[in-house]
N, C-alpha and C positions, 0 to 999 in steps of 0.2 A: 514583501519585506524580503531581502535577500542578503546573504552575508556575502563579504567580498574576500577573497585569499589570496595570496600569491600564487603564480603558477607551479611553484615546488611543491605547494600544500595540495596542488588537485590530485584526485584520483585517477587511475590509469584510464587511457582512451578506449570507448566503448566500440566494441567490435560485433555487428549487427549481420546474422544470417537468417533470412526469410524462407518459410515453407510456405506452401499453398496450404497442405492440412497436416495437422500431426493429432495424435491423440491429445497428449499434454506436453505443453512446453515445458513444465516443471520435470516431469518424467524424462523427456528427451533430454534436457541439458542435465540432469542429474545423472544419466548414463554416460554422458559426454565427460562428466567429470572423472566418473568412474574409469572410464576406459583411458583418459588422457590426463593423467596426474598433475602434469604440468602446464594444464589448460591456463590461459592468461586469465587474470582478472579484469573484469570490464566483458567479458563475452556475453552476448544477449542472442538469444532465439527467439524469433518470433514469427507467428503463423497467422495466416489469414482466415482460416478457420481451425477449430479445434473441437475433437469429439468426446472426450473424457477428460476436460479439466477437471480440477478440484478447487474447491473455496475452502472459508475456514471452517471449524466444527462438522467438518464430513459432508459439507454441501457440494453438489457439482456446479461447476462453472461451463456449460456447453454452451459453444457458437456455431452453430449453422449455416451463418454467413457472413459476410466480410464487414459486418457492423460494428464489430468490436477491434479495440486493439489489443492483441493478447501477446504477452511477451514475458521472458523469464531472462533475469541478469543473474551471473553469476560473479560473486565478490569474495575475493580472498581476505582474510581478517585474523589477525592472532587475539581477538578480542575474545573474552570468556563468552560462555554461552550466555548468561544474565544479559549482556550487553546487547545481542542481535535483536530483541524484541523494539529498542530505540533506533537501530539501523534502519529495520521497516519503518519505522514513523518518519525517519528522514526522507525516506521515498515517498513516503504520503503527503508531506509537505511539500516535496518538490512537484507533485502533480498538482496540489492544491494551487500553488503558485502560478504554475501555467494555466489551470482553468481560469483563474481570475485575469490573466493576462489576456485571455481569449474572452472576455467580459461573461463570465459565467461565475454567478455568485455562488460558490462552492464552500463548504464547511468541512471541517476532519471530525470523525468519529473514532474515539477507542476502541477498539485498539489499533486498527489499521483499515479503516473504511473512508470515503469521501462520499458526502451527499449534496444535495440540493434541494432545501426546502424539503428535507426529511426524505427524498427519495434517493436510492444510491445510484451512482454513477461511477462507482472504481472501488475494486477492492484489491486486495494484497495477501499472498501467503506466501511465508517463509519454510523452507526445510534446508536442515542440515546437511551440508555437501562435502566429505571427507572429513579430515581432522581439523581444517584451516578454512573452511569456506562455507559458504552459505547460497543458496539458491532462492531468489525471491520473484516470485509469480506475480505479475500483474495483469488484471483485466479492466480495461475503461471503455465502456459505452459512448462509442465516437457517432456511428450512423443510424444506429437502430431508430426505428420507427413507433410511433404510437402502436400500431398494432403489433407488432413484435414485442413490446414491452407488455401487453396485454397479457403475453403466455408465460411470464415471470412471476413467481410465487411469492414478491415481495414488492413494495413501492420502489420504483427504478425510474430512471431518465437515462438521456444521452445527449452529449454534445449537441449533435443535430437538432434535438426537441429544444434545447435550450436557446440555441441562436437563430435556429432557421436555416442553418447553411452545412451543406454537405461538405465533410473534410477527408481530406488524403490520410489513410491511418499512418503510411510511412512518413509524410511531413510532421503529424502530430508527435511521432517519436522523435523525431530528428529534433523538433523542439525541446523535448523533454530532456534528451542527453547530453543537447549541446549547450543548452542555457539554464535550466534549474536543475539538473541533477547533481552534476559536479559540486557547486558549491555547497549544497547540502549534505551531499557525502563528507565532502572536507571537513565540514563542521563536525559532524558525527566523530570523523577518525580523531579528530583533536580533541573534542571536548566530551564526548559521549551525549547523553541527555541534557546535560546541564545545558549544553550549548543550543538544544532545540526548545527547552522547556519553555520561554517566553513564546516563541512563534506558535508551538503547540497549544499553549492554553489560549492565545488569541484566535486561533482558528477552531478550537474545541469548545471552550466558553464552558459555561455550566458550572463554575466553583460555586461550593456552598449551596446545591441544589438537590432536590430529592431525584434519587435514582433508582432503577432496579439493574440487578446483574442476572442473566439467566446464562447457565451453561448445562446444557442437555437438558433434563426435566428438574433440576434444581432452580431455585431464585432465591436472591437475597436483596432486601433493601436497605437503603441508608441514604447518606448524604455523601456528595461527591467532596472529598476533603483536598484532594490534590492529587500529585504523581510522584513516583517515588525516584530514586536516583537513574534507576534505568529504565523509567516510563511506566512502571507498575501502575495500576489505579489504586488509591488509597480511599476505601469507602468506610465512614463512620456510621456505625451501626447504630441502632435507637438507643442502647445503653452505654453509650459514649467509647467504647472500644474502636480503634480503626483497625480495619481488617484490609489485609493486602490481598490483592486481585491481579493475577498475570494473564486470565484468560476469560473470555466469555462475551456474551452480548449486552450490550446497554439497551436498556428499553424504558419508558415512560414508568412510574412506580405506580 
């Protein structure tokens, strides 16, 4: 499902710079924002190898081969901090759309992962950049093999495993930023999470089903009630109270 917008509503053009190897595309781009206050919104740093990447909840995202598409996007916005989680969700929806176009039956997982049959194929991490920007890091498993996946500490898959075809990381990035990312960012710019809600629920599913949220060593159980105005998860606890959850890992009850 795609939203169509006039050209005037489209976000800035994307500008991609590739590196053979970096420690972290997020760290490198955050430093670039610090040193270049007028850095153009839509700047993307992509790497073929990443040695010290970061995932959510303090996890490492390291790629010692060219099997992953690893990039970070700088986007300037005047939106308040509470709206930023839904911007990441817009990027996740764009990736999910692209995977479906590539005949991969992926689904969204709150807050910002993409899975295939319970196996992670992509993840996102956002960090505030200056007073009016955000850096969104993306890791998409493109050409990783079954043997390489066996080294990961959670169920994972790749575009190559799902389709049987090896892909060019640069071409995959170009497809994403030329076709799928612009309309969803434009939708978020215009409407916030309300413009994403139907597509997010369609891609994520699971309303009114039992779930658990794990955050560090804590764990809470309840029923997925829905999502708030900025994409926060609404969990109905056993006593009937609805708790707002902004971060955590959704797991089976």
